[in-house]
PDB file of the backbone (N, CA, C, O) and the ligand in Angstrom, with CONECT records:
HET     ZN  A 101       1
ATOM      1  N   MET A   1      74.745  70.541  76.810  1.00  0.00           N
ATOM      2  CA  MET A   1      74.067  69.560  76.014  1.00  0.00           C
ATOM      3  C   MET A   1      74.990  68.445  75.527  1.00  0.00           C
ATOM      4  O   MET A   1      75.994  68.736  74.878  1.00  0.00           O
ATOM      5  N   SER A   2      74.700  67.245  75.803  1.00  0.00           N
ATOM      6  CA  SER A   2      75.520  66.170  75.285  1.00  0.00           C
ATOM      7  C   SER A   2      74.840  65.309  74.279  1.00  0.00           C
ATOM      8  O   SER A   2      74.601  64.124  74.509  1.00  0.00           O
ATOM      9  N   VAL A   3      74.534  65.891  73.189  1.00  0.00           N
ATOM     10  CA  VAL A   3      73.722  65.195  72.158  1.00  0.00           C
ATOM     11  C   VAL A   3      74.601  64.344  71.242  1.00  0.00           C
ATOM     12  O   VAL A   3      74.217  63.268  70.783  1.00  0.00           O
ATOM     13  N   ASN A   4      75.836  64.895  70.992  1.00  0.00           N
ATOM     14  CA  ASN A   4      76.726  64.357  69.934  1.00  0.00           C
ATOM     15  C   ASN A   4      77.383  63.025  70.511  1.00  0.00           C
ATOM     16  O   ASN A   4      78.576  63.000  70.815  1.00  0.00           O
ATOM     17  N   THR A   5      76.582  61.967  70.641  1.00  0.00           N
ATOM     18  CA  THR A   5      77.131  60.656  70.942  1.00  0.00           C
ATOM     19  C   THR A   5      77.762  60.088  69.730  1.00  0.00           C
ATOM     20  O   THR A   5      78.668  59.261  69.833  1.00  0.00           O
ATOM     21  N   THR A   6      77.322  60.498  68.586  1.00  0.00           N
ATOM     22  CA  THR A   6      77.877  59.981  67.365  1.00  0.00           C
ATOM     23  C   THR A   6      78.500  61.102  66.499  1.00  0.00           C
ATOM     24  O   THR A   6      77.808  62.065  66.168  1.00  0.00           O
ATOM     25  N   ASN A   7      79.708  61.001  66.151  1.00  0.00           N
ATOM     26  CA  ASN A   7      80.468  62.038  65.429  1.00  0.00           C
ATOM     27  C   ASN A   7      80.264  61.731  63.910  1.00  0.00           C
ATOM     28  O   ASN A   7      81.071  61.050  63.277  1.00  0.00           O
ATOM     29  N   TRP A   8      79.192  62.248  63.393  1.00  0.00           N
ATOM     30  CA  TRP A   8      78.858  61.996  61.987  1.00  0.00           C
ATOM     31  C   TRP A   8      79.369  63.181  61.144  1.00  0.00           C
ATOM     32  O   TRP A   8      78.601  64.032  60.695  1.00  0.00           O
ATOM     33  N   SER A   9      80.699  63.197  60.950  1.00  0.00           N
ATOM     34  CA  SER A   9      81.335  64.283  60.240  1.00  0.00           C
ATOM     35  C   SER A   9      81.350  64.067  58.742  1.00  0.00           C
ATOM     36  O   SER A   9      81.406  65.010  57.952  1.00  0.00           O
ATOM     37  N   ASP A  10      81.296  62.778  58.369  1.00  0.00           N
ATOM     38  CA  ASP A  10      81.395  62.498  56.872  1.00  0.00           C
ATOM     39  C   ASP A  10      80.133  61.737  56.453  1.00  0.00           C
ATOM     40  O   ASP A  10      79.956  60.566  56.790  1.00  0.00           O
ATOM     41  N   PRO A  11      79.228  62.454  55.682  1.00  0.00           N
ATOM     42  CA  PRO A  11      78.040  61.775  55.320  1.00  0.00           C
ATOM     43  C   PRO A  11      78.240  60.637  54.292  1.00  0.00           C
ATOM     44  O   PRO A  11      77.290  59.918  53.984  1.00  0.00           O
ATOM     45  N   GLY A  12      79.437  60.474  53.773  1.00  0.00           N
ATOM     46  CA  GLY A  12      79.735  59.427  52.904  1.00  0.00           C
ATOM     47  C   GLY A  12      80.238  58.154  53.530  1.00  0.00           C
ATOM     48  O   GLY A  12      80.650  57.197  52.873  1.00  0.00           O
ATOM     49  N   THR A  13      80.176  58.205  54.888  1.00  0.00           N
ATOM     50  CA  THR A  13      80.636  57.102  55.717  1.00  0.00           C
ATOM     51  C   THR A  13      79.701  56.777  56.782  1.00  0.00           C
ATOM     52  O   THR A  13      79.154  57.652  57.453  1.00  0.00           O
ATOM     53  N   CYS A  14      79.503  55.490  56.953  1.00  0.00           N
ATOM     54  CA  CYS A  14      78.581  55.076  58.079  1.00  0.00           C
ATOM     55  C   CYS A  14      79.304  55.406  59.436  1.00  0.00           C
ATOM     56  O   CYS A  14      80.445  55.001  59.658  1.00  0.00           O
ATOM     57  N   PRO A  15      78.577  56.170  60.346  1.00  0.00           N
ATOM     58  CA  PRO A  15      79.142  56.577  61.576  1.00  0.00           C
ATOM     59  C   PRO A  15      79.283  55.444  62.515  1.00  0.00           C
ATOM     60  O   PRO A  15      80.033  55.566  63.484  1.00  0.00           O
ATOM     61  N   PHE A  16      78.613  54.332  62.303  1.00  0.00           N
ATOM     62  CA  PHE A  16      78.528  53.243  63.265  1.00  0.00           C
ATOM     63  C   PHE A  16      79.580  52.164  62.991  1.00  0.00           C
ATOM     64  O   PHE A  16      80.161  51.611  63.924  1.00  0.00           O
ATOM     65  N   CYS A  17      79.820  51.872  61.734  1.00  0.00           N
ATOM     66  CA  CYS A  17      80.867  50.827  61.423  1.00  0.00           C
ATOM     67  C   CYS A  17      82.083  51.350  60.587  1.00  0.00           C
ATOM     68  O   CYS A  17      83.114  50.694  60.443  1.00  0.00           O
ATOM     69  N   GLY A  18      81.877  52.562  60.064  1.00  0.00           N
ATOM     70  CA  GLY A  18      82.939  53.229  59.316  1.00  0.00           C
ATOM     71  C   GLY A  18      83.030  52.849  57.875  1.00  0.00           C
ATOM     72  O   GLY A  18      83.970  53.242  57.183  1.00  0.00           O
ATOM     73  N   ASP A  19      82.025  52.055  57.382  1.00  0.00           N
ATOM     74  CA  ASP A  19      82.067  51.700  56.005  1.00  0.00           C
ATOM     75  C   ASP A  19      81.735  52.793  55.105  1.00  0.00           C
ATOM     76  O   ASP A  19      80.948  53.677  55.443  1.00  0.00           O
ATOM     77  N   GLU A  20      82.330  52.763  53.926  1.00  0.00           N
ATOM     78  CA  GLU A  20      81.992  53.800  52.954  1.00  0.00           C
ATOM     79  C   GLU A  20      80.678  53.464  52.328  1.00  0.00           C
ATOM     80  O   GLU A  20      80.378  52.314  52.007  1.00  0.00           O
ATOM     81  N   LEU A  21      79.841  54.585  52.152  1.00  0.00           N
ATOM     82  CA  LEU A  21      78.530  54.413  51.600  1.00  0.00           C
ATOM     83  C   LEU A  21      78.580  54.590  50.113  1.00  0.00           C
ATOM     84  O   LEU A  21      79.411  55.333  49.590  1.00  0.00           O
ATOM     85  N   SER A  22      77.674  53.894  49.415  1.00  0.00           N
ATOM     86  CA  SER A  22      77.604  53.991  47.959  1.00  0.00           C
ATOM     87  C   SER A  22      77.307  55.393  47.525  1.00  0.00           C
ATOM     88  O   SER A  22      77.794  55.843  46.488  1.00  0.00           O
ATOM     89  N   SER A  23      76.490  56.113  48.326  1.00  0.00           N
ATOM     90  CA  SER A  23      76.263  57.523  48.093  1.00  0.00           C
ATOM     91  C   SER A  23      75.807  58.151  49.383  1.00  0.00           C
ATOM     92  O   SER A  23      75.110  57.511  50.170  1.00  0.00           O
ATOM     93  N   PRO A  24      76.215  59.493  49.637  1.00  0.00           N
ATOM     94  CA  PRO A  24      75.821  60.058  50.933  1.00  0.00           C
ATOM     95  C   PRO A  24      74.318  60.199  51.007  1.00  0.00           C
ATOM     96  O   PRO A  24      73.638  60.540  50.039  1.00  0.00           O
ATOM     97  N   GLY A  25      73.835  59.922  52.200  1.00  0.00           N
ATOM     98  CA  GLY A  25      72.374  60.051  52.487  1.00  0.00           C
ATOM     99  C   GLY A  25      71.607  58.856  52.033  1.00  0.00           C
ATOM    100  O   GLY A  25      71.288  57.995  52.853  1.00  0.00           O
ATOM    101  N   VAL A  26      71.295  58.755  50.776  1.00  0.00           N
ATOM    102  CA  VAL A  26      70.521  57.578  50.253  1.00  0.00           C
ATOM    103  C   VAL A  26      71.270  56.285  50.481  1.00  0.00           C
ATOM    104  O   VAL A  26      70.677  55.265  50.834  1.00  0.00           O
ATOM    105  N   GLY A  27      72.593  56.332  50.277  1.00  0.00           N
ATOM    106  CA  GLY A  27      73.410  55.188  50.464  1.00  0.00           C
ATOM    107  C   GLY A  27      73.294  54.589  51.936  1.00  0.00           C
ATOM    108  O   GLY A  27      73.326  53.385  52.190  1.00  0.00           O
ATOM    109  N   PHE A  28      73.161  55.569  52.824  1.00  0.00           N
ATOM    110  CA  PHE A  28      73.102  55.172  54.251  1.00  0.00           C
ATOM    111  C   PHE A  28      71.838  54.354  54.574  1.00  0.00           C
ATOM    112  O   PHE A  28      71.867  53.433  55.390  1.00  0.00           O
ATOM    113  N   ILE A  29      70.729  54.720  53.910  1.00  0.00           N
ATOM    114  CA  ILE A  29      69.489  54.009  54.008  1.00  0.00           C
ATOM    115  C   ILE A  29      69.631  52.543  53.514  1.00  0.00           C
ATOM    116  O   ILE A  29      69.175  51.590  54.145  1.00  0.00           O
ATOM    117  N   ASP A  30      70.299  52.435  52.333  1.00  0.00           N
ATOM    118  CA  ASP A  30      70.553  51.134  51.812  1.00  0.00           C
ATOM    119  C   ASP A  30      71.459  50.334  52.746  1.00  0.00           C
ATOM    120  O   ASP A  30      71.284  49.134  52.960  1.00  0.00           O
ATOM    121  N   HIS A  31      72.435  51.060  53.290  1.00  0.00           N
ATOM    122  CA  HIS A  31      73.431  50.439  54.205  1.00  0.00           C
ATOM    123  C   HIS A  31      72.810  49.810  55.440  1.00  0.00           C
ATOM    124  O   HIS A  31      73.095  48.668  55.801  1.00  0.00           O
ATOM    125  N   ILE A  32      71.936  50.611  56.086  1.00  0.00           N
ATOM    126  CA  ILE A  32      71.336  50.062  57.357  1.00  0.00           C
ATOM    127  C   ILE A  32      70.305  49.015  56.997  1.00  0.00           C
ATOM    128  O   ILE A  32      69.968  48.163  57.818  1.00  0.00           O
ATOM    129  N   ASP A  33      69.809  49.071  55.794  1.00  0.00           N
ATOM    130  CA  ASP A  33      68.941  48.042  55.282  1.00  0.00           C
ATOM    131  C   ASP A  33      69.660  46.663  55.334  1.00  0.00           C
ATOM    132  O   ASP A  33      69.095  45.633  55.702  1.00  0.00           O
ATOM    133  N   GLU A  34      70.900  46.735  54.951  1.00  0.00           N
ATOM    134  CA  GLU A  34      71.675  45.527  54.840  1.00  0.00           C
ATOM    135  C   GLU A  34      72.428  45.112  56.067  1.00  0.00           C
ATOM    136  O   GLU A  34      72.883  43.976  56.199  1.00  0.00           O
ATOM    137  N   ASN A  35      72.552  46.099  56.996  1.00  0.00           N
ATOM    138  CA  ASN A  35      73.346  45.883  58.223  1.00  0.00           C
ATOM    139  C   ASN A  35      72.442  46.117  59.457  1.00  0.00           C
ATOM    140  O   ASN A  35      72.185  47.247  59.872  1.00  0.00           O
ATOM    141  N   ALA A  36      71.986  45.003  60.006  1.00  0.00           N
ATOM    142  CA  ALA A  36      71.043  45.029  61.111  1.00  0.00           C
ATOM    143  C   ALA A  36      71.709  45.748  62.326  1.00  0.00           C
ATOM    144  O   ALA A  36      71.050  46.461  63.083  1.00  0.00           O
ATOM    145  N   THR A  37      73.028  45.530  62.475  1.00  0.00           N
ATOM    146  CA  THR A  37      73.673  46.184  63.647  1.00  0.00           C
ATOM    147  C   THR A  37      73.705  47.676  63.531  1.00  0.00           C
ATOM    148  O   THR A  37      73.474  48.377  64.516  1.00  0.00           O
ATOM    149  N   CYS A  38      73.988  48.189  62.343  1.00  0.00           N
ATOM    150  CA  CYS A  38      73.993  49.644  62.151  1.00  0.00           C
ATOM    151  C   CYS A  38      72.570  50.203  62.202  1.00  0.00           C
ATOM    152  O   CYS A  38      72.366  51.313  62.693  1.00  0.00           O
ATOM    153  N   GLU A  39      71.575  49.446  61.696  1.00  0.00           N
ATOM    154  CA  GLU A  39      70.226  49.882  61.824  1.00  0.00           C
ATOM    155  C   GLU A  39      69.787  50.030  63.298  1.00  0.00           C
ATOM    156  O   GLU A  39      69.136  50.998  63.690  1.00  0.00           O
ATOM    157  N   THR A  40      70.170  49.041  64.066  1.00  0.00           N
ATOM    158  CA  THR A  40      69.850  49.120  65.525  1.00  0.00           C
ATOM    159  C   THR A  40      70.545  50.387  66.062  1.00  0.00           C
ATOM    160  O   THR A  40      69.910  51.195  66.740  1.00  0.00           O
ATOM    161  N   SER A  41      71.733  50.549  65.790  1.00  0.00           N
ATOM    162  CA  SER A  41      72.516  51.659  66.388  1.00  0.00           C
ATOM    163  C   SER A  41      71.858  52.981  65.939  1.00  0.00           C
ATOM    164  O   SER A  41      71.702  53.900  66.743  1.00  0.00           O
ATOM    165  N   PHE A  42      71.480  53.069  64.670  1.00  0.00           N
ATOM    166  CA  PHE A  42      70.889  54.206  64.133  1.00  0.00           C
ATOM    167  C   PHE A  42      69.550  54.475  64.831  1.00  0.00           C
ATOM    168  O   PHE A  42      69.256  55.622  65.168  1.00  0.00           O
ATOM    169  N   ASP A  43      68.793  53.508  65.037  1.00  0.00           N
ATOM    170  CA  ASP A  43      67.472  53.635  65.788  1.00  0.00           C
ATOM    171  C   ASP A  43      67.649  54.157  67.122  1.00  0.00           C
ATOM    172  O   ASP A  43      66.897  55.016  67.583  1.00  0.00           O
ATOM    173  N   GLN A  44      68.707  53.620  67.810  1.00  0.00           N
ATOM    174  CA  GLN A  44      68.975  54.080  69.195  1.00  0.00           C
ATOM    175  C   GLN A  44      69.416  55.544  69.172  1.00  0.00           C
ATOM    176  O   GLN A  44      68.946  56.385  69.938  1.00  0.00           O
ATOM    177  N   TRP A  45      70.383  55.809  68.212  1.00  0.00           N
ATOM    178  CA  TRP A  45      70.896  57.208  68.052  1.00  0.00           C
ATOM    179  C   TRP A  45      69.750  58.245  67.830  1.00  0.00           C
ATOM    180  O   TRP A  45      69.701  59.329  68.411  1.00  0.00           O
ATOM    181  N   ARG A  46      68.866  57.810  66.958  1.00  0.00           N
ATOM    182  CA  ARG A  46      67.765  58.684  66.572  1.00  0.00           C
ATOM    183  C   ARG A  46      66.848  58.808  67.808  1.00  0.00           C
ATOM    184  O   ARG A  46      66.354  59.898  68.096  1.00  0.00           O
ATOM    185  N   GLY A  47      66.621  57.718  68.526  1.00  0.00           N
ATOM    186  CA  GLY A  47      65.789  57.777  69.673  1.00  0.00           C
ATOM    187  C   GLY A  47      66.370  58.601  70.800  1.00  0.00           C
ATOM    188  O   GLY A  47      65.624  59.238  71.545  1.00  0.00           O
ATOM    189  N   ASN A  48      67.683  58.604  70.942  1.00  0.00           N
ATOM    190  CA  ASN A  48      68.360  59.493  71.900  1.00  0.00           C
ATOM    191  C   ASN A  48      68.103  60.930  71.523  1.00  0.00           C
ATOM    192  O   ASN A  48      67.748  61.735  72.384  1.00  0.00           O
ATOM    193  N   LEU A  49      68.271  61.278  70.262  1.00  0.00           N
ATOM    194  CA  LEU A  49      68.076  62.619  69.795  1.00  0.00           C
ATOM    195  C   LEU A  49      66.662  63.073  70.099  1.00  0.00           C
ATOM    196  O   LEU A  49      66.452  64.162  70.634  1.00  0.00           O
ATOM    197  N   ALA A  50      65.686  62.233  69.756  1.00  0.00           N
ATOM    198  CA  ALA A  50      64.286  62.538  69.978  1.00  0.00           C
ATOM    199  C   ALA A  50      63.979  62.741  71.459  1.00  0.00           C
ATOM    200  O   ALA A  50      63.214  63.631  71.830  1.00  0.00           O
ATOM    201  N   GLY A  51      64.601  61.883  72.318  1.00  0.00           N
ATOM    202  CA  GLY A  51      64.369  61.929  73.754  1.00  0.00           C
ATOM    203  C   GLY A  51      64.949  63.161  74.330  1.00  0.00           C
ATOM    204  O   GLY A  51      64.313  63.824  75.149  1.00  0.00           O
ATOM    205  N   ASP A  52      66.159  63.497  73.923  1.00  0.00           N
ATOM    206  CA  ASP A  52      66.845  64.673  74.470  1.00  0.00           C
ATOM    207  C   ASP A  52      66.207  65.931  74.036  1.00  0.00           C
ATOM    208  O   ASP A  52      66.160  66.898  74.796  1.00  0.00           O
ATOM    209  N   LEU A  53      65.714  65.958  72.844  1.00  0.00           N
ATOM    210  CA  LEU A  53      65.212  67.216  72.306  1.00  0.00           C
ATOM    211  C   LEU A  53      63.674  67.221  72.245  1.00  0.00           C
ATOM    212  O   LEU A  53      63.081  68.086  71.600  1.00  0.00           O
ATOM    213  N   ALA A  54      63.075  66.317  72.875  1.00  0.00           N
ATOM    214  CA  ALA A  54      61.615  66.345  72.883  1.00  0.00           C
ATOM    215  C   ALA A  54      61.030  67.633  73.398  1.00  0.00           C
ATOM    216  O   ALA A  54      61.374  68.062  74.500  1.00  0.00           O
ATOM    217  N   GLY A  55      60.174  68.255  72.655  1.00  0.00           N
ATOM    218  CA  GLY A  55      59.642  69.496  73.081  1.00  0.00           C
ATOM    219  C   GLY A  55      60.413  70.680  72.469  1.00  0.00           C
ATOM    220  O   GLY A  55      59.908  71.802  72.431  1.00  0.00           O
ATOM    221  N   GLU A  56      61.624  70.421  71.999  1.00  0.00           N
ATOM    222  CA  GLU A  56      62.438  71.482  71.352  1.00  0.00           C
ATOM    223  C   GLU A  56      62.245  71.467  69.824  1.00  0.00           C
ATOM    224  O   GLU A  56      62.159  72.492  69.148  1.00  0.00           O
ATOM    225  N   TRP A  57      62.185  70.231  69.349  1.00  0.00           N
ATOM    226  CA  TRP A  57      62.002  70.070  67.905  1.00  0.00           C
ATOM    227  C   TRP A  57      60.524  69.889  67.633  1.00  0.00           C
ATOM    228  O   TRP A  57      60.002  68.786  67.791  1.00  0.00           O
ATOM    229  N   GLY A  58      59.849  70.927  67.235  1.00  0.00           N
ATOM    230  CA  GLY A  58      58.391  70.837  67.016  1.00  0.00           C
ATOM    231  C   GLY A  58      58.028  70.361  65.684  1.00  0.00           C
ATOM    232  O   GLY A  58      57.024  70.793  65.118  1.00  0.00           O
ATOM    233  N   GLY A  59      58.848  69.436  65.123  1.00  0.00           N
ATOM    234  CA  GLY A  59      58.474  69.000  63.762  1.00  0.00           C
ATOM    235  C   GLY A  59      58.243  67.544  63.784  1.00  0.00           C
ATOM    236  O   GLY A  59      57.918  66.955  62.754  1.00  0.00           O
TER     237      GLY A  59
HETATM  238 ZN    ZN A 101      77.396  50.715  59.084  1.00  0.00          ZN2+
END
């Protein structure tokens, strides 16, 4: 399985641009709200996950 295209090891840091977030988790939502590039990357990353795991994640 090659799902880990993004190495998101630190929840306090944006995995796409490396910026420090104001707060882990919630801060990331604010961050992609203000950074269209990161938002696009996040959408693609999330889309890849959904595509790869379609049928496995029943949620
Ligand atoms: Zn970012």
